[in-house]
N, C-alpha and C positions, 0 to 999 in steps of 0.2 A: 420203758425208759427212755426209748426214743419219742412218746408222746410228751413225756415231762419235758426233754430238749427243745422238743418243736414249741413247745405251749411257750419255755422260758422266751425262745427265741420271738416271739409273737408278741410276747409282753415288752420287752424291752425296744423291740420298734415302735410298739404302741406308745410307750412311753418316749422315746428320741423325738416321735412323729409329735406327739403333744408338746413337749418341748421346743419343738421347732416352730411349730404353729404360735407359741407365747412369743417366742424371740422375734418371729416373722410381726405378730399386733405391735409388740412394743417398738419394732422398727417403723412399722408405719404409724404408731401414736407419734414417734419422734418427727416421723417426716410431716406429720399433720399439724403440728405442734411448732414446726419451722417458722420465724417470722418473716413477715412479706414486707416489702418497702412500703407501707400504709401508716400511720399514725394511730389506728385503732388495733392493729396487729402489733405493733411494736410497743404499743402500751400495757400488753400483758407481762412484759418482762420489768422483772423489779431492777428499778431502777437505783435502789439505795441497798449497797450491797453491806451484809453484816461486817464484815471484814471493816469496811470504811468507817461504820459507826464507831466500830471498836478502836480504830487506829487513831482518829484525834489529830494527830501530828506527821507532817512528812516534810522532805526537804528537797528542792531543786536546784538548777543551775540555770540563768541567762549565760550562754556560751557559745562563741562562735567566731566569725568574721568579725559581725560587732564590737566584739572585744579589743579588736587591734589597734584603733585611733586612742582607746582610753582617754577618751575629753568627752563631758558634757554629760550625756548621758546615751541608754539603747535608741535614741531617736536621732544619733548623729548620722547613720546611713540616708536620710530623710533631709535631714536640717543642713547636710552639708553641701545640700545643691541650690538652697534660698537663699539667694545674697542679700545682704543686709544682718544675716544671723551671726553670733560668734563663731559657730559652725565652720560656715561658709569663710569668716575671715583664716580661721585657723587653718582650714585646708588647703586654701592657696598660699598662707605664709610660710605652711610645713611641707607640703606637697606637689604643688606647684597648681597651676591652671586643672580645671576639670577634664581637658582635652587632651591633656599628656598624663595623667592620673586619676582616673575615675572611681568609685566606689571598691570595682572590680578588679581594681589592683592590688587591693589591701588581699585578696586570696592568698596568695605566694607567701604571705607574710603571716596568715595564720599557720602555726607549724606545732603548736600542741605540744612541743618536744619531753615538757614536764610532766603530760598527762597521765595520772596513775588510777585509774577506774577503782581498783581495791582501796586505794587511800582515801579516796573521796567516800566511798561507801563505807568504808570503815569509820571514818569520822562521823557520818549522819547516823550511823547506828549510835554511836557514843554519844551524839545528841539527843535521843530519845527518839529519833523518825523512826515510824512504823512502815512509810512508805517514802519512796526517791523516785527522781528522774531526772529528765534533762532535757531542754527544748528542742526538739526535734527539727523545727524548722522555724526562724521567726518571719517577722515583715518583708525582711532582706533577700527572701529567699532563696537561702543557704541551708543544705540540708544534712544535717549531722551523723547522715546512716549511708550505708552502702545502697546507692538509687539507682535504679535501671531507667528511670523516668527524668529524675532532673540531674543533667551533668554538673551541676555547681551543688558537687557534694565531696565529705570528707574523707571519702575513699580515692576518689578520682583525682581531687584535687586538693591545695593547702597540705593539712597533715599528714594525708593517706593513711586514716587509721577511722574503723567504724564505732565511732564515738558511741552512737544509740547501743550499740550491739554490746559494749564492753560495759555499758554502766547495767544494762539489762542484766548480764550474765553476773558483775560483783554484787551490785543489788540482792538477786533471788539465790544468792550463794548464801546471806549473810538471812534468809528467811523473811527479805520484806519485799512488800508488794513495789510492781514498777510503773512509773508514770511517763508516757510522754505528751509533750505540749506540742499543739499549733496553732503558729499564729500568720498564718499565710492566708487567709480571706480578703485582707485589704490590699493586696498584692497586685492585683491586677489594674494596669492602665486602664481607664474607662473614661477618660475627658480629652484625648487627643484632638478632637474637632473643637473643642470649647475654651478656647486660651482663659477665660476668667476663671476657670476652674482649675486651673494647670496646680495651682497650691493647694486644692483641698485635699484634705488627709484622708479621704474616703478612701483614694487610692495613696499607698503609702509613698512611692520615689515621685518627686512632683515631673512632670512628662513637660519636657524644653527642647526643640527641635536644637538648640545648641550645644545640649548636655548628652552623654552618653545613656541617660534615660529613656531618650526618644529613639535608640540605637533601633535598625531592624535587621541587624546582625544575627545569623541563626542561633548564637549563643548566649552574646548578650543581649539580647531579647528577651531572654527565658528569665534570665536575673531580674532585668528591670520591669518584669510584668507587659512589657510592650509586644504582648501575644494577642491572637484570636482570642474571642471569651469561649468558645466551644473549646478551644485547646486548652486555656487556663483550667475549665473545670473539668477535664479529663484529668488532667496532671494533678488537681486537688484531691480527686477521688484517688485515683490510683497511688499516689503517695500514701495516704491512709490504708490502703489497702496492702500496699508494701510492707509499713510498719507493721501491721496487723499479722500478718502472716510470716514477718521474719524476726519480730519481737515478743509478739504477744502481751501489751501491755496491760495492766491492771486496770488502768485510769487512763484516758484519753481527756486531755484539757483542751477548750478551746480559748482562743482570745477574741475580740469582741468583730464583728462587722460579719457574721453568718448570714445574717441580714440579707447582705447583699449578693448570697449565690439563693440557684433555685431552689426550691422546696424539694423539688423532687430528688435533687444530687445529696440533699442531707437524707431523707429518707431512704435512700441506696446505703448510704454511708453505714447508719443506724443498725439498717437491717444486716449489713455484711458483717457489723461487730457483734451483735447480739447471736447472730448466727456463729459465730468464730467460737463465742463464748460458752454456748452450747455444746458444741463438740468437742471442747477442752475439760468441760465440766465445771467450769468457773466462772463465779461472778465478778462483773466489769461495770467501771462507773465511767459517766460521758458528764462533763461539766460543761457549762455556757454560761455568759454576760446577758445581762438585760432582756430575759425573755426569746432570746434568740434561736431555740429549740424548745422543745415542749417537754413541761414539767413533768410530764407523765413517764418520759423517756431519760431525763438528763438533771441532773443540780445544777442551782444556782453558781454561779461564784462571784462574790462581790470583793473587787480589785481594791484592796489599800481599805476596805471598807468592811460592816459587819450588819447583823440587825440589831434593833435597838430593843427587843424583847425576845422572849424562846419563841420558838415556831415549832409547828408540828411537824414539817420539811425540814428533811435535813439539809444541810448546805456548807459549802466552803467559801472560807477568805485564802486568797493568797496575796502574800504581804513578803517585803523584802529586808532582809537584815541594815540593807543602805537607809539612810535618810532623803534619797534622790533615785540615782539611775538604778536601775535591774542590772545591768551588766558593769564592768566593771572599770572605774575612771581611776585617773590619777591621784584625784583630790576625793573618794569616795567618804562619806562623812555615814557612821553607823549608829544605829539604835542600840541602848545597852541591852542586854540578856534579863535585865528587869522588867525592860519594856514589854519585850516579846512574852515575857510569863506571864504577865499581867495579860495580855493580850491572848493569850491562849487560854486561859483562865475562863476572861469574858465570853469568849466565841463558842468555849464545850460548854457552858452552862446555858448558852440559849440555841443548842442542840445543833454547833456546827464542827466543821475541822480547819486546821490553819496547815497550807502549805506555804513554806517560808522557804524565800530564794537567796542565794548565796551569789557572788557575783568573783567567778576564778578571772584570772590573768588571763592574756592569750596563750600566754607558754603553757598554762592549765595548772598552776601553783593557786592554790586557796591561800588568800594573805593571812599571815597568823592573826592579826585581829580579829577577822573575820572568824577564825579556829575557835581564837578564844572563846568570845560569845556562843557559839554551837554547844562548847564544851562544857561552860557553865550552864546551859539551858540542861543537858544533859545529868549532871552533877544536881541540879534542883529534881529532874524529872526520876532520878534513881530513888530519892527521896518520896517525892509527892507525886510519883506516876500514877499510884493507885488513887489517885483523887480527878484522874484525866482518862487514861486507859480505860476502854471498856463500861466507861461509866454512861447514863443516861443524865435526862433533868431532871430536877426535882420539883416540887408543887411553883417555887417561885425561883428565878434566875440570880437572885441577888438582893441586895440593899446596899444602903449609903448613899451620900451626897452628890455624887460625882453620876450623871444623865447623859446618854446619848439622846440626842434630839431626834435624831432619824434615821433610818437603815435607808442602808446604799454602799454605793462606790465612794471612793476616795475622802474619807471623813477628816475631820479637825482631829489630831490628837488630842487624846483627854489624861489628864491627869490624876492619877487616883491616890486617894488617901488611905489612912488606916483603918477608916470605917467603912472603906469598901469591900466587900465582902460577895464571894458567888459562892454557887452550891451547885453540886452534881452528888450523883446519889448512884450506889450500886449495892445488889443482895440488899440485905438490911442495914445497910451503912448509909448516913448523908455526910458530905463534905463539906465542909465551910472553909473555901479558900480565901482568906486576909489577904488583900493588897497592899498590906503594909503594918510594921509592929505597931501595936496599940500601947506599949510600954512595957517597963517590966512588972510582974505582979498587978498589971492592970485589970482592970473592974472593968467587962465587956458584955453588954446583953445583946442578942441576936434577936432583934425583933420578928424576925421571919418565923420564929416558932411562937410565937402570942398567938391566943385566940383569935384577936380581932382577925389575925391573917386566915390562920388553918382553921378556924372555927371548930368543929369536932375531929379534925384531922391529925391534931397533934399527937406525935407521937408519944410512946412510954421510952425512957432513955436509960440504957442499962450499964454506959459508958462513954465518956469522953476523953480522947488524947490528942495529943499532938504527933501528928509525923514526926518520927525522929527523936522525938522529944518525952513520951511517956504520958502517963494521965494528970490531967487538971482537975481541979475543984469544980464544981458546975451543980446550979439549981435551976429546975424547971417549974416556972409557975405560969399563971394567966398571961402575965404582961411580956414574956420570952424566956430564953434560954440565956440564964447568967453564967458568964465563965470568970476566970481569975487564970490570966497568962501566966505562963513561966516566969521562975526569977531571973532569969537572961535571956536574950534573945536569942533565938536558935538558927533566924536566916534574913539577911540583911532583904532578903526578895520575899517574895509570898509567902507564907507559911499556914500550914493546912491542918485543922482540927476536924479529927475524925467522931461521929457522932452515932454509935452504934446503938441499935433499934431494939426494945426489949422484945423478947419471945410471944 
């Protein structure tokens, strides 16, 4: 009996030892797989998270001290220092000379007294967004989080609130992914010794010895970027690490001018972020502009632009609900929800996602007209989101007379017609998103289903229905898929035809 007990104990010890060895091997394996700060190592990370490819639509906000003037656009903090601009004239007439009232004097005016992170997050969820966030730091050097590195932050100054932290909690509470955007790369003053370049916008604030932008004060110099580049680089990386450690964003978005930063600095950031995500067991995404990070670690973002055709690589468009400024102004013009829905359909059909910006007032209120646009988008997605979320591109992205001539940023607005159609697919279903109403009981032919376009890949079709409207009459032949629309217009915006393939 004693022998059996000893044998059992030995067996258990052996099993435990084997388990420990396996765990040790796993720990060593994980240790070996950790990313080092070189592009070859970092390229092993899957830069396109599945959650992002499924989400398709997100919302964020340009908000901070730059919202206080509510004049011209989000580049007011820069242009107010340039004599001859409307912003310069407005600033002097409204607040006095720059020597008496500089940009930093707006900070106490940013009180955010009506800010409600839960209300924002709930609005974005109702709008159909699957991810959302906030500008963490813009070109003006203002941090919307509790920073120990940047004294110009929303906890120590201004509203005395951790805005990034509040948004992170509110969004994640609603099962939405969290985004933090960084726009600081152009904030460093680099032309102090060259007066011919004091207005070069590679440095956001124009250097001028007669203005606060040239201050060497230990506090003001940080806001205006008039500090040694080594200090700026340390702060840039340190601030990113703060946000990663404290708020664990699922996506970090970068504005332009990353190409002005040392390559080693960017590699350190990417390695830190990827290793952090590995430790948390989640997939994260980085976006960049104009090739300023390798596509092996980051996705391309096309500000106010898009691709002209579908692509193999996933990408992002960031666009704003307004027709002008990214931040709130008193005369802010807005796009229609119809325009934004058409834009979303076009982007998704070409293998992209849309991140839409809203512009709250300095007090934290999102104006009612912006809210209405978001809710209209949400109503459309409630019926038609099946054609957006979780979809992938089809054989062709679309058809119709309206053509986009090139890929890139800052593209001209397109005016779509009822003949413009965009396609997505999911499972056994193809979705034809019509960007206008062809008419009641109208006969329409989808030529993308023709033998000329698809060859031998023309699918068998089991049923054709309008999302939110029921089945419609159809006929498939060598010329395409012929449809008869419903007797009454189902939607003043885009409408979706679901084409179910046969087994």
